[in-house]
C-alpha positions as CSV (number, residue, x, y, z in Angstrom):
1,M,-1.9,7.2,-6.1
2,Y,0.0,5.5,-8.8
3,R,-0.4,5.2,-12.6
4,C,0.3,1.8,-14.3
5,R,3.0,2.2,-16.9
6,V,1.4,-0.6,-19.0
7,C,-2.3,0.1,-19.1
8,G,-2.5,3.7,-17.8
9,S,-4.9,3.0,-15.0
10,E,-4.8,5.0,-11.8
11,I,-4.3,2.6,-8.9
12,E,-3.4,2.6,-5.2
13,R,-0.7,-0.1,-5.4
14,A,2.9,0.3,-6.4
15,A,2.7,-2.5,-9.0
16,H,0.1,-3.4,-11.7
17,C,0.1,-5.5,-14.8
18,G,3.3,-7.2,-13.6
19,S,5.5,-4.1,-13.5
20,A,6.2,-1.2,-11.2
21,A,3.7,1.7,-11.3
22,E,4.6,5.4,-11.4
23,Q,3.7,7.5,-8.3
24,V,1.6,10.5,-9.4
25,R,0.4,12.0,-6.2
26,G,0.4,11.6,-2.4
27,F,3.0,10.1,-0.1
28,A,4.3,6.6,-0.7
29,W,4.3,5.8,3.0
30,L,0.7,7.0,3.5
31,N,-1.4,4.3,2.0
32,N,-5.1,3.7,2.5
33,D,-4.7,1.4,5.5
34,R,-2.6,4.0,7.4
35,V,-5.1,6.7,6.6
36,N,-7.9,4.6,8.1
37,L,-5.7,3.8,11.2
38,L,-4.9,7.5,11.7
39,S,-8.6,8.5,11.3
40,S,-9.7,5.9,13.8
41,L,-7.1,6.9,16.3
42,L,-8.0,10.6,15.9
43,A,-11.7,9.9,16.3
44,G,-11.1,7.9,19.5
45,V,-8.9,10.7,21.0
46,L,-11.6,13.2,20.0
47,A,-14.4,11.1,21.6
48,W,-12.3,10.7,24.8
49,G,-11.7,14.4,24.9
50,I,-15.3,15.3,24.5
51,G,-16.2,12.8,27.2
52,Q,-13.7,14.4,29.6
53,V,-15.2,17.8,29.0
54,L,-18.8,16.7,29.5
55,L,-18.1,14.7,32.7
């Protein structure tokens, strides 16, 4: 998460209001798209593993 230095809003992007935002928490490399990708991959692996156990 970032905080806009101009308006003070908490945002998910590194820039807002035409200027760079300040990182306030989280990892810069782990954005929402990557979280969704990792979650989908993990769910797929888990489903495959459960399928292997039940067959």
